[in-house]
N, C-alpha and C positions, 0 to 999 in steps of 0.2 A: 523449323525444328528449334528447340531451345539451345541456347548457347552451351548448356552444361547438360549433355544427354544422359551421362551416367547418373547425376543426382541433381536435377534441377531445383532451383530455388523458387519457392512459392511463398509469398508474404501475405499475411492477413493484416489488413488495415482497416480502420474505421473510427467514427467519433466515439467518445467515452459512453458507456452504458448502452452499446448496440448489440451486446450478445457475443462479441468478436471472441473473447477469451473462452466463453461456454463452448461455442463452435471448434475452436482450436483444441481445447481439452477433450472434447468428444472424439475428435480425430486422432490426437496424439495419445491418448490414454495416459498411461503412468510411466511413459518414456521421456517425458518432458525434462529439459535441461534449462535452467535459468542462468544467464550471463549478464554481465555488465557490458554496455557498449564501450569500446576502447575510449579511454580518456574521459568517461563520464560516469555517474552514479546512477544512470537510469537503466533498468533491467528489461531485457527481452527474452521471450521463451523461444526454444526451437526444438525440433524433433525430427528424426527421420522416420517415415512411415512407408509401408509397403502397400501400394494400391495397384491390384490386379497385376502383381508381379514387377511393378516398377517402383524404384525408391525415390520418394520425394523429400527434399529438405524443406519442411515448413516452418515458417518464422512468424511469431506473433509480435508485431511491432506495438509500442504503447499507444493508447487511445490519444488521438489528436483531432482538434477541430478543423485544422487547415494545414496547408503546406507552407505557411509563412513561419520562419524561424523566430517565434516571439517567446517561446520557452524551451527548456532542455528537451522534453519529450518531442517537440516538433522538430527540433534541430536534429536529434539522432535518428528521427524517421527520415528526414531529408538526406542525411548522410548515407543511410542505408539504401535509399531509393537511387541515389546518384552515384556514389562510389562502387556499390556492390550491386549493379543493375540486376533486378530479379528476372526471372523467366516468365513469371506469371504473377499478376496482382489479383487478389481476392478482396474486393471491396465489401465489407460487411456493413449493412445498413438497416437501421430499425424502420420497419414498414409502418409503424403506428405514428412516426413523425417523418414521413417520407420526404416532404418538401425540404425540410431543414437538412436532412442527411444527404440529398441530392447535390447541394452545394459543394460538398467535399468530393462527391462522384464526379462532377464536372471538372473540378480542379485536377483530379487524378487523370481524367481523360485528356487533359491538356498535355500530359507526359508522352502520350502516344505509345505507351507500353501495352502488351497483351493483357487483358483484363477481363474478370467475371464479376458480376454483382450477385452477392449473396443477399437476397431480400429476407431478412430474418424477422422474426417476431410477427409473423402473419396473424397469429392468434389474438394478439393485442390489437392489431389494426382492425380486425374483424369486430372485436368488442367495442372499439370506438365507432363503429359504423362505418369504416372505410374498406371499400372493395377496390382492389388493385388488379389491373390486367397486366400480367408479366409480359405478354406478347408485345402490347403497345409500348411498354417500358423498354423492351429490347430494340424495338424500331427506332425509338427516340435516341437511345444511347449508343446503338451500334454494336453492342456486346451482349453475350448471354446473361440472362437474369433468371436465378433459380430460387423460386419461393421456399422458405424454410421455416421450421420452428426448431431450432438448435437445442433448445432444453429438453425436447421430447425426441430428439433424434431424427426428426422428419426432414427430408431433402438432402441429408448429408450424402447418401449414395449417389444421387443425381449430381450433386456438386462435385464430387470426386471424379465421376465419369466425365463430366464437362471439362474438368481441369486437365485430364489426361488427353482429351481430344484438343483443348485450347493450347496446350504445350506444343502440339505437333502443327496446328494450323495457325498459331500466333495471330489471332484476330485482335485488331486493334480498334479503339473506340472511334465513333464518328466525330469529325471535327465539327464544333459548335460555332456557329456564325453569330457575332454579337451585332449590336446596332452599328449602322453605317459609319457614323462619325468616330466611334470607338475603333471599329475595325480598320479604318484608314489610318489612325494614328498608330495603331498596333503594327500595321504593315510598314509604317515609316521608320519605326524603331527596329523592326526586323531587318529591314534593307540596310540600316545604318550599322548593323553589327560588324566590328571589324573582322578581318579574315583570321587574325590569330586570336580572337577572343574565345574563352572557354564556353563552348556551347553545352548547356545543361539540358540533357533529354533530346531536344531539338530546337531549332531557331525560334519557333513560335512561343514555346513555353519559356525560353530564355528572354525573349522580348517582353512577355507578360511580367515576369518577375522583376525585370529591370524597371518597369513603370510603377509596379506595385510596392516594392520594398523601399520605403522612404526613410530609412534610418540612417543615422550619420556614419556609421562605420561602413555601410554599403556604399554610399555616395563618396566617401573618401576612398574606397577601393575602385570604384569607377574612375575616379579623377586620376589615380595613379596608373590604372591600366590604358585608359584612352580618353584624354580630355575632350576631343571631338565628339565621341560617342556619348560622354556624359552631358554635353551641351545639347545634343538632339533630345536625351532623355529629359532633361530639365525643360526644354521647350514644349515637348508633348505633355509632360505633366502640367505645366502652366496652362497650356491651351485646353486641355480636358477640364481643369479646374474652372477656368474662366467660363467656359460653355455650360457646365453642369451645376456650377455653384457648390462643388464639394471637392475635397482633396481627390487626387487621382486614384488612390488606392480604394477610396469609396466607391468611385465610379466603376472600377473593375469588380468589386465585390457587389454592387448593385445589378451588374449585368449576369453575374452567375445566379444572384438570387431570383432575378426575373425569369431566367432560362429554367431554373430549378422548379419553381412553382408553376410555370407554364407546362413543363413535363408532367408534373405531379397531377395537375388539373385534367390534362389530356389522357392520363393513364389511370385515372381513379374515378370512383363515383363515392360521394359522401352522403350517407343518409342522414337527413335532418330530423330533428325531433326525437332522436334516440334517447333511450332511457339512460338514467345516470348509472354508471358501471359500479361494481362493488369496490374496485380500487379507489374510485373518487370518494364513496361514501366512507371507506376506511381512512382515507387521507384526511377527510374533514374532522375525523375524531383524533386520528394518531398526531396530527400537527395543529391541534386546537391550542390556543394560546394558555389555557388552563388544564384542560384534560389531557393534552400531550404530555405535559411533565408529570402529571399523576401516573399515567400509563407508563412512562420512562422509568420512574422509580419502582413501580410494580414489577416491570420486566427485569430490573437490575435485582430486585429482591428475589424474584423467581429464579433468575440466573444463579445467585449464590445458593439458594436453598435446594435446587435440583443437584448442583455439583456437590454439595455437601452430604445430600442423602445417597447419591450414586457412590461417591468416593469412599465414605467411612466404612461400609462393610467390606469393600474391596481391600482397603487399607488393613483393616483388623484381621482379614484372611491371610494376608501375606506377611504381616508382622510376626505373628506366632512362629511359623517354621523359621523365619529368619533369626529370631532371638534364641530359639531352641538350638540352631546350628552354631551361633556364635557361642553359646554356653557350653558347647562341647569341645571347643578348640583349646582351651587350657590343658585339659587332660590328654589330648592328642598331641598338641604341639609344643607344649610348654609355655614358657613366658618370654622367649627370646624373640629376636628380630624377625624370624620367619613368622611367628605367631602374629605380630603387629602388621606384617604385610599382608597376610591372608585376612586378617580381621578387617584391615582398611579396604581390601578388595571387596569382601562381602558387604561392608556398610556402603561401599560406593554403588556396587550393582543393586544390592538389595534395598538400599535407600531410594534408588531410582525408581524400582519396581514397587516397593510397598508405599512410599511416602510422596514421590513427585508425580509420577504417572497417573495415580488414581485421581488427582485433582486436575492435572494438566490435560489429560485426554479429554475428559467431558467439557473442560474449558474451551479446548480447541473445537470441539463438535458443536457447541452451542454458538460460539462465535461464527462458525461457518454457516450455521442456520440464519443468524441475524443479517449476515453479509448476503446470503443467497436470495433472502426475501426482500432484500433492498431497505431494511429497516435502519442500518447504520447511516444511510444518507438521510434519513428523517431525524436521526439524532443530530446530525450536522445542521440541519435546518433549525431544530429547536434550540441548539446551542449558539446560533448565530447572534442572537441579542445579547447573550451572555458574553460572546466574544468581543462585541462592540463596547460593552461597558469596561472591559480591561484593555481597550485600545486596539483590538485587532479586528478580524472579520471572519465569516464563516469558512473562508478558503483554508484557514488554519486548522479547522476541526477535523479535516480529512487526515492530517499529519497526526493529530493528537489521537484520533481513532486508531491509526497504525500503531501509535505508541502503546496501546493496550496489548498488542501482540508482541512487539519488540521496539525499542527506542531506536535502534540503529536504522532500519528503513524508514522510520517516522522522521528522522532528522534529514535523511536523504530527500524525502518528500517535500521537504520545505524549499526545494529548488524551483517548484512551481510557483512560489510567492514572488510577486514583482519586485517589491522593495527589499532593500538590504535591511532595513529597519524591522520589517516584519519577520524576515528569516531569522535574524538574531534573536528577537524576543521570543519566537515560537520555539526555537531550538533550545533556548535556555530553560523554557518551561517544560519541554518534553520529558526530561529526566525526572520530573516529579509525577508523571503519569505512571501508574502501576502496570509494568508490563507483565506478560504471562509469568515470568520467573518470580516477581514480587507477588503476583496474585496467588501463585502457588503457596508461597509462604503465609499469605493473609488467610487463605482457606485452610491450609494445613495446620495453623496454630490458632489464629483468631476464631474462625468458624468452627473447627473441631472442639476447642476448649471452651469457648464462650458463646457460640451460636451464630447463625447467619445473619441476625439482625445486627450484630457487632460488626460483621464484615461489611454489611451495606452501610452502616454508619462510618466506617472507616473510609469507604470510598467517597461518600458525600463530604466528609471532613477533607479528603484529599482535593477534591474539585474546589472546595472553599479556599484551600491554600494556593492552589493554581491561579485562583481568580485575584487573590490579594497580590500575589507576586507578579502577576501580568499587570496590575494597575501600578505597582512600584516601578516596574520595567518600563512601562508606558511613560511614566513622568521622567524617567531617565533619557529615554529615547523619545523625543518630544514630537518628531515629524509625524503628521497624521497618516493614517493607513488608507490605501486605496480602496475604493468599493469593490463590490462582487455581485455577479448574478449566479444564484445557486440553481443548479439544474437538479431536479429530484426525479430519478428513474421510476418507471412504473413498478407498483407492487406486483409480486408473482408468487405463485405457490412454490414451496421450497422443493428442490429436486435432490432426492436422496443420493443420486449418483454424483452431482456436484459437491454435496457436502461431505460424502466420503472421501471423494477425491481431495479436497481442499484439506481436510483433516489429516489425510494420509501424508500430503507433501509437508506439512507443517510438523507431524510427528516424526517423519523421516529426518528433516533437519534437526530436530532435538536429538534423536538417536545418533546422528552422525556427528554433530558438533558439541552439543552441550553435555550429553551423557558422558562421553570420554573425559571431559573436563572435570565432572563431578567425580568420576572413579579415580583419575589421577590426582585430584585434590584430596580425596580421602586417604589414598595411600600415602601421600606426602605427609599429611597430618599424622598418620599412624607412625611414620618414621621419626616425625619431630617428637611425638610422644615417647617414642623408644629412647631417643637420645635426650629427652627431658628438655629439648629446646623450645618446646611450646610454652614451658614455664618462663623462659626469658621473654617471649613475645607478650604473653600475659601481664608480665611485670612491667613492660614498657607502657602497655596501654591500660595499666591498672588505674592511674589518676583519672583517666576519662571513664572506663568501664565501671570501676567500682565506686570511685569517688563522686563522679558528677551524675552518672546514669543510675547508680545503685544496683547494678547487675552483679552476678557472680564473676569473679576476677578470670575464671577459666574460659569466659566468652571473649576474651581480648583477640584470641587468634581468629575468631569468625570475621572480625573487620578486615583482616588481610585477604581471606578466602572469598569473602563476600564482594571484594573488589574485582576478583576474576570472573566470578558469575554469581548472581544473586541466589540461585538455588542452593549453591555451595553453603551458604550461612545456615540453611535449615539442617542440611546433613551434618555440618560441623558442629552446630550448636549440640546436638545429640552425642556426637562423637567426643566433643570436648568436655561435656558434663559426664560422659560415661554411663549414660542411662538409655533405656529403650523408650521408645515413642510413647507408649501407654504410661511410662513412669516419670514423665518430664516434669509433671506438676508437683512431684516430691522434692524436686531440686529448686524450683523457682516458684514465686507466688504469682498470681494473677496479674497483679499490677506490673511486676517484672516482665512478664510475658508481653503485655501491651507496649511497654517502653521499649522492649527489644524490637518488636515488629515496626513500631513508629520509627525508630532510628535507622534500621536497617532499610527501610523502605525509602526514607528520604535522604540517607546517607549518600556520599559520593557515587556518581554512576559507575557502572561496571566498565572494565577496561576497554571492550569494545565500543561502547558509546562514547567515552572520552576521546578515543582514537577518531571516530567519524566526526565529532565536534571539531577537533583540531583541523581536521582536513576541509570540512565544509565551511565553517565560519571563522576560522583562525585560531592561532594558539593563545592570544590574550582572552578570547571568548571562552575557549575550552578550560582555561585555568579559572576564569571567573565562575564557569558552571561547577566546577569542583568545589570551589570556595562558597558558592552560594548554597549548593546542596549540603554541604557539611555544617554550614552556619544554621540553616533552617532545620536540619536533623537535630542539631544539638539544642537549639532554642525550644523546638516543639516537645523533643523528649523530656527535657528538664521541666517544662510547663505541665505535661501530662503526669509526670512523676509527682510534682507537687500536688496537682488536683487530685490524683487518685489516693494520695497519702492523706487527704482530708475526708 
């Protein structure tokens, strides 16, 4: 029986891109809660679900390639496995690359915990000409194997039924026997374990990790806990290296690799001479050294055009009633403080509905499509060469791509970078990536008033600036960047269910956190306008706003509110100038509009981004980021102003 009969813990664990989160979301629905692991910035998702009248606490751990603590995601996965021992493990594996995924399955089996294997993406395996016999796989592993296509909902009921049965039966994996000499050395370490030594999962697993983890901090820990045991571990490592001509951890990895592919070969049939799949044909085009970049530009242009075409009529539909309502307020409320409060409230709520959401919602939807079909990974591949030219590598691209949604999780994602130098450079560049808030400004102002091509040009120019800054920062931080093997997940048809779910979660986050800030900021500005204190703020920033940038002095207050949330600068711009959205161009020129967008896009990051920079890479680098963004914003804005004046 499970240790927690009332609400047993069931964890989902697997390598990246195995479809684990798709499966988890299909089961959890919209009840998912995302939290940070204690003491870390790595998120996990969890949800309580009712399965045949029984409540299960299902937990989606971050994707990880192994159980060795080489990065933050792996460390938190280990912490969850060991400190909060689950009642059941569901190991999700990609059937189309079964041999590689089985290596982690074998590592999980060493824990001795009750486990089920969810054999996902069976459709992709079949398209590759791979036929897998789940029964033979069950016999080899000693645990239930459920074939699935999670994106289509196939196999989910069978998996949940097996999970309920597994929680009661607690069936553990079969013990795998390695080569005789390796097995003998493993037994030697296991027998040398001190009685008071902290056993992780079981003595065998503890002995394996003692041999396998050859990191300085771990060796120092062994020396402190038990010098005699460390001597045995060092001796075994040395003997394995001498016999096999490779470090001990490689010998252990080779054993798993050999067993994994032996199980794969015994349980699968591969059809030779198969036809080239449509995914492979598409990848030949999408990642072509020339056509790939042409397609990327086309995708971005279509991206902006679709958002513009969808958002414009929605925006105009809502703006009319909002402006009509605001026009009736002076007659009904007078011009006192109550009028300013109500007007600020309407502008905060109405601005979100009429100006922000018409652009933000299709942006989220299209980003979810690109993510679901796995095109974002191909963008990372295409940008790898670009990243090398600025002194980084393709692993930084995933953080940059996250930055298009929000800079905060993007900076957190730099924890996966091995070197401090790469983390600092990438974190300093991320605030120059247009997040969804700044993209909303670009679309609502540049695309609306100047056209989608201007918006695309702004993005291309933005990437150009990121490249120049990356090169400059690489000259400052001279140590070379480590290499990277980029894994490209298979292309797949989009799932409307996944797309709508991802869009819903991100929209919910905006409504819960960003929109209240917009409303509060609008009300605060209204109060400042009533007290005429906004004139003081504008006067303070007048030398910069009017003198250097050539913008209306009334826009000085937008710098303050833009630091809180970038979307605020859009709402505040209209509120500060005292005009409706459609009348904006009567107050500023096209040149001033471009200068304003350029400055607000590159200007100091928002408050939450500065806070996460401070925590992740340090106070000095956070202050450097603020200074760098402000300097670049000022330099580029002045340059753009001079060029446009010509």
